[in-house]
N, CA, C and O atoms as a Tinker XYZ file with bonds, in Angstrom:
   432  protein
     1  N     69.166000   99.007000   95.986000    73     2
     2  CA    69.130000   99.688000   97.251000    64     1     3
     3  C     67.677000   99.747000   97.708000    63     2     4     5
     4  O     66.783000   99.993000   96.899000    81     3
     5  N     67.440000   99.527000   98.980000    73     3     6
     6  CA    66.081000   99.567000   99.508000    64     5     7
     7  C     66.077000  100.304000  100.835000    63     6     8     9
     8  O     67.126000  100.524000  101.441000    81     7
     9  N     64.905000  100.679000  101.272000    73     7    10
    10  CA    64.764000  101.374000  102.553000    64     9    11
    11  C     64.131000  100.417000  103.545000    63    10    12    13
    12  O     63.164000   99.728000  103.219000    81    11
    13  N     64.677000  100.372000  104.766000    73    11    14
    14  CA    64.032000   99.558000  105.786000    64    13    15
    15  C     63.053000  100.431000  106.556000    63    14    16    17
    16  O     62.906000  101.615000  106.251000    81    15
    17  N     62.386000   99.865000  107.544000    73    15    18
    18  CA    61.327000  100.619000  108.232000    64    17    19
    19  C     61.864000  101.770000  109.073000    63    18    20    21
    20  O     61.093000  102.662000  109.428000    81    19
    21  N     63.165000  101.788000  109.411000    73    19    22
    22  CA    63.748000  102.899000  110.160000    64    21    23
    23  C     64.229000  104.010000  109.239000    63    22    24    25
    24  O     64.759000  105.018000  109.706000    81    23
    25  N     64.049000  103.833000  107.932000    73    23    26
    26  CA    64.473000  104.852000  106.992000    64    25    27
    27  C     65.932000  104.742000  106.594000    63    26    28    29
    28  O     66.448000  105.628000  105.914000    81    27
    29  N     66.612000  103.677000  107.001000    73    27    30
    30  CA    68.009000  103.494000  106.616000    64    29    31
    31  C     68.074000  102.818000  105.257000    63    30    32    33
    32  O     67.261000  101.951000  104.938000    81    31
    33  N     69.048000  103.227000  104.465000    73    31    34
    34  CA    69.246000  102.582000  103.182000    64    33    35
    35  C     70.098000  101.342000  103.386000    63    34    36    37
    36  O     71.063000  101.361000  104.150000    81    35
    37  N     69.739000  100.274000  102.706000    73    35    38
    38  CA    70.495000   99.035000  102.815000    64    37    39
    39  C     71.028000   98.648000  101.448000    63    38    40    41
    40  O     70.312000   98.696000  100.448000    81    39
    41  N     72.285000   98.268000  101.421000    73    39    42
    42  CA    72.910000   97.781000  100.207000    64    41    43
    43  C     73.303000   96.344000  100.482000    63    42    44    45
    44  O     74.056000   96.077000  101.419000    81    43
    45  N     72.799000   95.404000   99.670000    73    43    46
    46  CA    73.137000   94.002000   99.884000    64    45    47
    47  C     73.761000   93.453000   98.616000    63    46    48    49
    48  O     73.238000   93.654000   97.520000    81    47
    49  N     74.883000   92.759000   98.764000    73    47    50
    50  CA    75.539000   92.148000   97.624000    64    49    51
    51  C     76.157000   90.840000   98.063000    63    50    52    53
    52  O     77.187000   90.838000   98.738000    81    51
    53  N     75.548000   89.733000   97.694000    73    51    54
    54  CA    76.013000   88.394000   98.003000    64    53    55
    55  C     76.290000   88.255000   99.488000    63    54    56    57
    56  O     75.383000   88.459000  100.295000    81    55
    57  N     77.528000   87.910000   99.882000    73    55    58
    58  CA    77.771000   87.683000  101.302000    64    57    59
    59  C     78.293000   88.922000  102.011000    63    58    60    61
    60  O     78.628000   88.857000  103.193000    81    59
    61  N     78.369000   90.059000  101.308000    73    59    62
    62  CA    78.837000   91.293000  101.925000    64    61    63
    63  C     77.636000   92.193000  102.167000    63    62    64    65
    64  O     76.866000   92.461000  101.245000    81    63
    65  N     77.470000   92.660000  103.399000    73    63    66
    66  CA    76.343000   93.517000  103.745000    64    65    67
    67  C     76.858000   94.792000  104.388000    63    66    68    69
    68  O     77.683000   94.746000  105.300000    81    67
    69  N     76.371000   95.930000  103.913000    73    67    70
    70  CA    76.711000   97.207000  104.528000    64    69    71
    71  C     75.413000   97.946000  104.817000    63    70    72    73
    72  O     74.539000   98.022000  103.953000    81    71
    73  N     75.278000   98.478000  105.993000    73    71    74
    74  CA    74.132000   99.311000  106.331000    64    73    75
    75  C     74.642000  100.738000  106.401000    63    74    76    77
    76  O     75.427000  101.083000  107.285000    81    75
    77  N     74.194000  101.566000  105.467000    73    75    78
    78  CA    74.651000  102.942000  105.399000    64    77    79
    79  C     73.899000  103.782000  106.419000    63    78    80    81
    80  O     72.730000  103.522000  106.705000    81    79
    81  N     74.564000  104.780000  106.962000    73    79    82
    82  CA    73.945000  105.638000  107.948000    64    81    83
    83  C     73.946000  105.018000  109.333000    63    82    84    85
    84  O     73.265000  105.513000  110.231000    81    83
    85  N     74.687000  103.963000  109.517000    73    83    86
    86  CA    74.765000  103.250000  110.787000    64    85    87
    87  C     76.208000  102.819000  110.997000    63    86    88    89
    88  O     77.005000  102.855000  110.059000    81    87
    89  N     76.553000  102.417000  112.196000    73    87    90
    90  CA    77.911000  101.943000  112.471000    64    89    91
    91  C     78.043000  100.446000  112.246000    63    90    92    93
    92  O     79.125000   99.886000  112.422000    81    91
    93  N     76.967000   99.802000  111.864000    73    91    94
    94  CA    76.969000   98.358000  111.672000    64    93    95
    95  C     77.428000   98.012000  110.258000    63    94    96    97
    96  O     76.697000   98.236000  109.293000    81    95
    97  N     78.644000   97.464000  110.138000    73    95    98
    98  CA    79.165000   97.054000  108.841000    64    97    99
    99  C     79.710000   95.650000  108.986000    63    98   100   101
   100  O     80.503000   95.377000  109.888000    81    99
   101  N     79.291000   94.756000  108.102000    73    99   102
   102  CA    79.737000   93.367000  108.162000    64   101   103
   103  C     80.332000   92.977000  106.819000    63   102   104   105
   104  O     79.656000   93.048000  105.792000    81   103
   105  N     81.585000   92.567000  106.822000    73   103   106
   106  CA    82.239000   92.100000  105.607000    64   105   107
   107  C     82.730000   90.684000  105.854000    63   106   108   109
   108  O     83.393000   90.418000  106.857000    81   107
   109  N     82.410000   89.791000  104.956000    73   107   110
   110  CA    82.922000   88.429000  105.040000    64   109   111
   111  C     83.676000   88.132000  103.765000    63   110   112   113
   112  O     83.174000   88.363000  102.664000    81   111
   113  N     84.871000   87.623000  103.916000    73   111   114
   114  CA    85.676000   87.179000  102.786000    64   113   115
   115  C     86.094000   85.749000  103.081000    63   114   116   117
   116  O     86.257000   85.361000  104.238000    81   115
   117  N     86.264000   84.989000  102.044000    73   115   118
   118  CA    86.683000   83.599000  102.166000    64   117   119
   119  C     87.949000   83.400000  101.346000    63   118   120   121
   120  O     88.048000   83.894000  100.223000    81   119
   121  N     88.914000   82.682000  101.901000    73   119   122
   122  CA    90.114000   82.311000  101.167000    64   121   123
   123  C     90.161000   80.798000  101.101000    63   122   124   125
   124  O     90.123000   80.119000  102.127000    81   123
   125  N     90.244000   80.273000   99.885000    73   123   126
   126  CA    90.357000   78.833000   99.681000    64   125   127
   127  C     91.800000   78.545000   99.310000    63   126   128   129
   128  O     92.304000   79.049000   98.306000    81   127
   129  N     92.457000   77.738000  100.115000    73   127   130
   130  CA    93.838000   77.341000   99.860000    64   129   131
   131  C     93.792000   75.873000   99.473000    63   130   132   133
   132  O     93.429000   75.012000  100.274000    81   131
   133  N     94.167000   75.605000   98.231000    73   131   134
   134  CA    94.006000   74.253000   97.691000    64   133   135
   135  C     95.144000   73.316000   98.053000    63   134   136   137
   136  O     94.958000   72.099000   98.048000    81   135
   137  N     96.295000   73.840000   98.361000    73   135   138
   138  CA    97.417000   72.990000   98.738000    64   137   139
   139  C     98.252000   73.763000   99.744000    63   138   140   141
   140  O     98.593000   74.922000   99.509000    81   139
   141  N     98.578000   73.141000  100.847000    73   139   142
   142  CA    99.337000   73.810000  101.893000    64   141   143
   143  C    100.604000   74.435000  101.312000    63   142   144   145
   144  O    101.326000   73.801000  100.543000    81   143
   145  N    100.857000   75.669000  101.687000    73   143   146
   146  CA   102.037000   76.372000  101.214000    64   145   147
   147  C    101.799000   77.194000   99.963000    63   146   148   149
   148  O    102.659000   77.985000   99.576000    81   147
   149  N    100.650000   77.026000   99.320000    73   147   150
   150  CA   100.337000   77.811000   98.130000    64   149   151
   151  C     99.471000   79.003000   98.501000    63   150   152   153
   152  O     98.779000   79.004000   99.518000    81   151
   153  N     99.529000   80.007000   97.657000    73   151   154
   154  CA    98.703000   81.198000   97.854000    64   153   155
   155  C     97.237000   80.837000   97.627000    63   154   156   157
   156  O     96.914000   80.075000   96.715000    81   155
   157  N     96.366000   81.379000   98.445000    73   155   158
   158  CA    94.946000   81.090000   98.332000    64   157   159
   159  C     94.233000   82.002000   97.359000    63   158   160   161
   160  O     94.785000   83.002000   96.899000    81   159
   161  N     93.003000   81.646000   97.054000    73   159   162
   162  CA    92.144000   82.444000   96.181000    64   161   163
   163  C     91.052000   83.038000   97.058000    63   162   164   165
   164  O     90.398000   82.317000   97.812000    81   163
   165  N     90.851000   84.357000   96.964000    73   163   166
   166  CA    89.865000   85.032000   97.802000    64   165   167
   167  C     88.532000   85.170000   97.081000    63   166   168   169
   168  O     88.473000   85.424000   95.878000    81   167
   169  N     87.468000   84.996000   97.849000    73   167   170
   170  CA    86.107000   85.126000   97.337000    64   169   171
   171  C     85.299000   85.971000   98.308000    63   170   172   173
   172  O     85.464000   85.859000   99.522000    81   171
   173  N     84.423000   86.817000   97.771000    73   171   174
   174  CA    83.483000   87.544000   98.632000    64   173   175
   175  C     82.140000   86.829000   98.657000    63   174   176   177
   176  O     81.239000   87.217000   99.401000    81   175
   177  N     82.005000   85.790000   97.848000    73   175   178
   178  CA    80.768000   85.031000   97.738000    64   177   179
   179  C     80.989000   83.623000   98.297000    63   178   180   181
   180  O     81.847000   82.885000   97.812000    81   179
   181  N     80.225000   83.264000   99.301000    73   179   182
   182  CA    80.365000   81.943000   99.931000    64   181   183
   183  C     80.117000   80.817000   98.940000    63   182   184   185
   184  O     80.720000   79.749000   99.050000    81   183
   185  N     79.229000   81.047000   97.967000    73   183   186
   186  CA    78.933000   79.995000   96.979000    64   185   187
   187  C     80.144000   79.671000   96.122000    63   186   188   189
   188  O     80.412000   78.503000   95.841000    81   187
   189  N     80.880000   80.695000   95.704000    73   187   190
   190  CA    82.075000   80.463000   94.888000    64   189   191
   191  C     83.183000   79.811000   95.708000    63   190   192   193
   192  O     83.910000   78.953000   95.207000    81   191
   193  N     83.311000   80.219000   96.965000    73   191   194
   194  CA    84.314000   79.604000   97.841000    64   193   195
   195  C     83.987000   78.134000   98.072000    63   194   196   197
   196  O     84.881000   77.288000   98.059000    81   195
   197  N     82.717000   77.829000   98.281000    73   195   198
   198  CA    82.302000   76.438000   98.502000    64   197   199
   199  C     82.568000   75.586000   97.268000    63   198   200   201
   200  O     83.004000   74.441000   97.386000    81   199
   201  N     82.310000   76.135000   96.095000    73   199   202
   202  CA    82.546000   75.404000   94.854000    64   201   203
   203  C     84.040000   75.141000   94.647000    63   202   204   205
   204  O     84.425000   74.050000   94.229000    81   203
   205  N     84.878000   76.136000   94.938000    73   203   206
   206  CA    86.328000   75.953000   94.812000    64   205   207
   207  C     86.822000   74.888000   95.786000    63   206   208   209
   208  O     87.671000   74.071000   95.429000    81   207
   209  N     86.303000   74.891000   97.006000    73   207   210
   210  CA    86.684000   73.886000   98.002000    64   209   211
   211  C     86.226000   72.499000   97.559000    63   210   212   213
   212  O     86.968000   71.527000   97.699000    81   211
   213  N     85.023000   72.405000   97.032000    73   211   214
   214  CA    84.481000   71.127000   96.575000    64   213   215
   215  C     85.320000   70.544000   95.443000    63   214   216   217
   216  O     85.563000   69.337000   95.411000    81   215
   217  N     85.761000   71.383000   94.519000    73   215   218
   218  CA    86.509000   70.913000   93.344000    64   217   219
   219  C     87.989000   70.655000   93.616000    63   218   220   221
   220  O     88.655000   70.012000   92.804000    81   219
   221  N     88.506000   71.133000   94.721000    73   219   222
   222  CA    89.919000   70.893000   95.051000    64   221   223
   223  C     90.101000   69.426000   95.453000    63   222   224   225
   224  O     89.287000   68.892000   96.207000    81   223
   225  N     91.153000   68.771000   94.962000    73   223   226
   226  CA    91.381000   67.371000   95.337000    64   225   227
   227  C     91.589000   67.226000   96.850000    63   226   228   229
   228  O     92.377000   67.964000   97.441000    81   227
   229  N     90.893000   66.287000   97.465000    73   227   230
   230  CA    90.990000   66.085000   98.917000    64   229   231
   231  C     92.407000   65.704000   99.334000    63   230   232   233
   232  O     92.830000   66.020000  100.446000    81   231
   233  N     93.144000   65.028000   98.452000    73   231   234
   234  CA    94.515000   64.629000   98.779000    64   233   235
   235  C     95.454000   65.824000   98.927000    63   234   236   237
   236  O     96.508000   65.709000   99.553000    81   235
   237  N     95.081000   66.972000   98.357000    73   235   238
   238  CA    95.893000   68.186000   98.495000    64   237   239
   239  C     95.635000   68.896000   99.821000    63   238   240   241
   240  O     96.261000   69.913000  100.119000    81   239
   241  N     94.720000   68.361000  100.607000    73   239   242
   242  CA    94.357000   68.913000  101.921000    64   241   243
   243  C     93.947000   70.385000  101.855000    63   242   244   245
   244  O     94.541000   71.225000  102.531000    81   243
   245  N     92.924000   70.702000  101.035000    73   243   246
   246  CA    92.474000   72.098000  100.947000    64   245   247
   247  C     91.811000   72.545000  102.248000    63   246   248   249
   248  O     91.334000   71.725000  103.032000    81   247
   249  N     91.790000   73.848000  102.460000    73   247   250
   250  CA    91.065000   74.392000  103.601000    64   249   251
   251  C     90.534000   75.765000  103.255000    63   250   252   253
   252  O     90.997000   76.408000  102.313000    81   251
   253  N     89.548000   76.211000  104.036000    73   251   254
   254  CA    88.879000   77.488000  103.794000    64   253   255
   255  C     89.011000   78.352000  105.035000    63   254   256   257
   256  O     88.735000   77.911000  106.151000    81   255
   257  N     89.436000   79.585000  104.825000    73   255   258
   258  CA    89.504000   80.573000  105.894000    64   257   259
   259  C     88.363000   81.560000  105.704000    63   258   260   261
   260  O     88.079000   81.973000  104.580000    81   259
   261  N     87.711000   81.938000  106.791000    73   259   262
   262  CA    86.705000   83.000000  106.737000    64   261   263
   263  C     87.266000   84.195000  107.484000    63   262   264   265
   264  O     87.692000   84.089000  108.634000    81   263
   265  N     87.258000   85.331000  106.810000    73   263   266
   266  CA    87.736000   86.579000  107.404000    64   265   267
   267  C     86.519000   87.452000  107.668000    63   266   268   269
   268  O     85.760000   87.763000  106.751000    81   267
   269  N     86.337000   87.841000  108.911000    73   267   270
   270  CA    85.229000   88.724000  109.268000    64   269   271
   271  C     85.762000   89.718000  110.277000    63   270   272   273
   272  O     86.146000   89.347000  111.386000    81   271
   273  N     85.785000   90.979000  109.890000    73   271   274
   274  CA    86.368000   91.994000  110.757000    64   273   275
   275  C     87.843000   91.719000  110.947000    63   274   276   277
   276  O     88.578000   91.565000  109.972000    81   275
   277  N     88.284000   91.655000  112.189000    73   275   278
   278  CA    89.684000   91.371000  112.490000    64   277   279
   279  C     89.937000   89.902000  112.787000    63   278   280   281
   280  O     91.050000   89.538000  113.166000    81   279
   281  N     88.943000   89.061000  112.625000    73   279   282
   282  CA    89.075000   87.638000  112.969000    64   281   283
   283  C     89.157000   86.775000  111.714000    63   282   284   285
   284  O     88.490000   87.042000  110.714000    81   283
   285  N     89.981000   85.740000  111.786000    73   283   286
   286  CA    90.100000   84.754000  110.716000    64   285   287
   287  C     89.987000   83.377000  111.337000    63   286   288   289
   288  O     90.650000   83.081000  112.331000    81   287
   289  N     89.141000   82.530000  110.750000    73   287   290
   290  CA    88.927000   81.179000  111.267000    64   289   291
   291  C     88.979000   80.175000  110.128000    63   290   292   293
   292  O     88.582000   80.480000  109.004000    81   291
   293  N     89.468000   78.979000  110.420000    73   291   294
   294  CA    89.367000   77.870000  109.481000    64   293   295
   295  C     87.955000   77.327000  109.633000    63   294   296   297
   296  O     87.560000   76.923000  110.727000    81   295
   297  N     87.186000   77.313000  108.539000    73   295   298
   298  CA    85.799000   76.845000  108.626000    64   297   299
   299  C     85.576000   75.528000  107.907000    63   298   300   301
   300  O     84.557000   74.872000  108.122000    81   299
   301  N     86.518000   75.130000  107.051000    73   299   302
   302  CA    86.397000   73.854000  106.342000    64   301   303
   303  C     87.794000   73.357000  106.005000    63   302   304   305
   304  O     88.704000   74.146000  105.750000    81   303
   305  N     87.953000   72.036000  106.008000    73   303   306
   306  CA    89.262000   71.462000  105.693000    64   305   307
   307  C     89.097000   70.021000  105.241000    63   306   308   309
   308  O     88.024000   69.429000  105.358000    81   307
   309  N     90.175000   69.479000  104.727000    73   307   310
   310  CA    90.196000   68.065000  104.335000    64   309   311
   311  C     91.202000   67.354000  105.228000    63   310   312   313
   312  O     92.366000   67.745000  105.310000    81   311
   313  N     90.741000   66.323000  105.883000    73   311   314
   314  CA    91.604000   65.522000  106.758000    64   313   315
   315  C     91.406000   64.066000  106.397000    63   314   316   317
   316  O     90.274000   63.604000  106.250000    81   315
   317  N     92.492000   63.348000  106.254000    73   315   318
   318  CA    92.452000   61.919000  105.913000    64   317   319
   319  C     91.620000   61.666000  104.652000    63   318   320   321
   320  O     90.912000   60.664000  104.551000    81   319
   321  N     91.720000   62.600000  103.687000    73   319   322
   322  CA    91.017000   62.427000  102.422000    64   321   323
   323  C     89.538000   62.750000  102.448000    63   322   324   325
   324  O     88.847000   62.543000  101.451000    81   323
   325  N     89.031000   63.259000  103.575000    73   323   326
   326  CA    87.610000   63.585000  103.709000    64   325   327
   327  C     87.449000   65.081000  103.954000    63   326   328   329
   328  O     88.116000   65.651000  104.819000    81   327
   329  N     86.569000   65.708000  103.195000    73   327   330
   330  CA    86.304000   67.139000  103.377000    64   329   331
   331  C     85.202000   67.319000  104.408000    63   330   332   333
   332  O     84.205000   66.597000  104.402000    81   331
   333  N     85.393000   68.295000  105.296000    73   331   334
   334  CA    84.373000   68.543000  106.307000    64   333   335
   335  C     84.330000   69.998000  106.707000    63   334   336   337
   336  O     85.319000   70.725000  106.609000    81   335
   337  N     83.158000   70.407000  107.160000    73   335   338
   338  CA    82.970000   71.736000  107.719000    64   337   339
   339  C     83.362000   71.627000  109.183000    63   338   340   341
   340  O     82.895000   70.731000  109.887000    81   339
   341  N     84.211000   72.526000  109.644000    73   339   342
   342  CA    84.712000   72.459000  111.016000    64   341   343
   343  C     83.569000   72.612000  112.024000    63   342   344   345
   344  O     82.769000   73.541000  111.911000    81   343
   345  N     83.487000   71.714000  113.002000    73   343   346
   346  CA    82.444000   71.839000  114.032000    64   345   347
   347  C     82.707000   73.058000  114.915000    63   346   348   349
   348  O     83.856000   73.400000  115.195000    81   347
   349  N     81.649000   73.694000  115.341000    73   347   350
   350  CA    81.786000   74.836000  116.237000    64   349   351
   351  C     82.029000   76.147000  115.518000    63   350   352   353
   352  O     82.100000   77.196000  116.157000    81   351
   353  N     82.158000   76.109000  114.203000    73   351   354
   354  CA    82.353000   77.336000  113.429000    64   353   355
   355  C     81.059000   77.616000  112.683000    63   354   356   357
   356  O     80.787000   77.017000  111.642000    81   355
   357  N     80.283000   78.509000  113.212000    73   355   358
   358  CA    78.987000   78.803000  112.596000    64   357   359
   359  C     79.182000   79.668000  111.363000    63   358   360   361
   360  O     79.538000   80.842000  111.466000    81   359
   361  N     78.957000   79.106000  110.247000    73   359   362
   362  CA    78.943000   79.834000  108.991000    64   361   363
   363  C     77.891000   79.178000  108.121000    63   362   364   365
   364  O     78.208000   78.417000  107.207000    81   363
   365  N     76.644000   79.477000  108.411000    73   363   366
   366  CA    75.536000   78.833000  107.722000    64   365   367
   367  C     75.526000   79.130000  106.232000    63   366   368   369
   368  O     75.082000   78.296000  105.443000    81   367
   369  N     76.011000   80.309000  105.827000    73   367   370
   370  CA    76.046000   80.666000  104.415000    64   369   371
   371  C     76.978000   79.730000  103.666000    63   370   372   373
   372  O     76.610000   79.196000  102.620000    81   371
   373  N     78.183000   79.524000  104.188000    73   371   374
   374  CA    79.143000   78.634000  103.533000    64   373   375
   375  C     78.654000   77.190000  103.578000    63   374   376   377
   376  O     78.733000   76.477000  102.578000    81   375
   377  N     78.154000   76.762000  104.718000    73   375   378
   378  CA    77.664000   75.378000  104.861000    64   377   379
   379  C     76.554000   75.087000  103.847000    63   378   380   381
   380  O     76.589000   74.059000  103.170000    81   379
   381  N     75.577000   75.979000  103.739000    73   379   382
   382  CA    74.476000   75.791000  102.793000    64   381   383
   383  C     74.990000   75.790000  101.354000    63   382   384   385
   384  O     74.538000   74.996000  100.529000    81   383
   385  N     75.932000   76.681000  101.057000    73   383   386
   386  CA    76.496000   76.741000   99.707000    64   385   387
   387  C     77.262000   75.469000   99.377000    63   386   388   389
   388  O     77.181000   74.963000   98.258000    81   387
   389  N     78.008000   74.950000  100.352000    73   387   390
   390  CA    78.773000   73.721000  100.125000    64   389   391
   391  C     77.834000   72.533000   99.905000    63   390   392   393
   392  O     78.050000   71.726000   99.001000    81   391
   393  N     76.805000   72.429000  100.724000    73   391   394
   394  CA    75.851000   71.326000  100.576000    64   393   395
   395  C     75.128000   71.400000   99.231000    63   394   396   397
   396  O     74.919000   70.371000   98.589000    81   395
   397  N     74.746000   72.601000   98.797000    73   395   398
   398  CA    74.090000   72.769000   97.497000    64   397   399
   399  C     75.030000   72.399000   96.358000    63   398   400   401
   400  O     74.624000   71.733000   95.405000    81   399
   401  N     76.290000   72.832000   96.456000    73   399   402
   402  CA    77.276000   72.524000   95.412000    64   401   403
   403  C     77.548000   71.025000   95.351000    63   402   404   405
   404  O     77.698000   70.465000   94.265000    81   403
   405  N     77.614000   70.374000   96.508000    73   403   406
   406  CA    77.869000   68.930000   96.548000    64   405   407
   407  C     76.708000   68.157000   95.925000    63   406   408   409
   408  O     76.929000   67.182000   95.207000    81   407
   409  N     75.483000   68.582000   96.193000    73   407   410
   410  CA    74.311000   67.921000   95.609000    64   409   411
   411  C     74.297000   68.122000   94.091000    63   410   412   413
   412  O     74.066000   67.176000   93.337000    81   411
   413  N     74.546000   69.352000   93.652000    73   411   414
   414  CA    74.566000   69.636000   92.212000    64   413   415
   415  C     75.675000   68.853000   91.519000    63   414   416   417
   416  O     75.485000   68.353000   90.410000    81   415
   417  N     76.828000   68.748000   92.167000    73   415   418
   418  CA    77.960000   68.017000   91.592000    64   417   419
   419  C     77.651000   66.526000   91.481000    63   418   420   421
   420  O     78.090000   65.868000   90.538000    81   419
   421  N     76.905000   65.999000   92.433000    73   419   422
   422  CA    76.564000   64.573000   92.421000    64   421   423
   423  C     75.647000   64.223000   91.249000    63   422   424   425
   424  O     75.662000   63.092000   90.764000    81   423
   425  N     74.850000   65.194000   90.795000    73   423   426
   426  CA    73.914000   64.942000   89.705000    64   425   427
   427  C     74.424000   65.403000   88.347000    63   426   428   429
   428  O     73.698000   65.326000   87.356000    81   427
   429  N     75.664000   65.882000   88.289000    73   427   430
   430  CA    76.182000   66.343000   86.988000    64   429   431
   431  C     77.106000   65.336000   86.353000    63   430   432
   432  O     77.622000   65.573000   85.261000    81   431
């Protein structure tokens, strides 16, 4: 826990951020569904969600949902055997995590 310059306490944990003493609360959750029709796996950490998406077989057509507040968006999917981050869906945390995981996977 740390104090910012306005005297507010901040609690930061991976991709979930809460500012105490303020009305600003941001929660991001990711659901990775590895095969259409199957139950997904939820992650609060974009890095773990990116790794699960990377390891899912592209032929199973995996996709990633991002839940933020009352909104849910598809941010990544596999189409025609190719995995991609959906254009127009800004999620720099997931994108950076996916790119890092893909690079690490290529060298392992």
